[in-house]
N, C-alpha and C positions, 0 to 999 in steps of 0.2 A: 467546531473543533478549534482548539487553540493553535497558535502559530508554532509553538514548540512541538506539539503532537504531530502537526502536519509535516514539519521538517523531519522529524524522526521517521515517519512513515515513508516520506519521499526518499530519504536516504536509504532506507531498507529496500524499497522497490528498485532503486538504482543499482544496489548491490546485487540484485537478482538478475540484472542485465537483460531484462525483458522490455524495458522502457528507456527512453532517453529523456534528458532534462527538459527539453522543449515540450515534449509530449505531456510530461507530468505537470509542467507549469500551466498548461491549458486546461487541465482537468479540474473539476469542482471538488470540494471536500468530500462529497458523497462518493464520487468515483475513486478517489484516493483510498477512502475507508473500505470500499468494496474490494478493490484489487489487493489491498493489504490483507483483508480477511480471507480472500480467495487463496492467496499464496502462502500465508504465514500463520494463520490461526488454526489451531487444532480443534477438532470437534470430537464428540463421542463416537461418531460414525467412522472416523479415521482409525480408531482403535479396534474396530470389529473385523 
């Protein structure tokens, strides 16, 4: 993941107020992508 993409996703997760900056700084790119997907990405199943 690019630094710009990571920064965007971290800021988005911080705005959700479920994580703090220190916690997110310790996460790997995969963890950031997973939590961003979990909280912000829509799926077909969300619409059913």
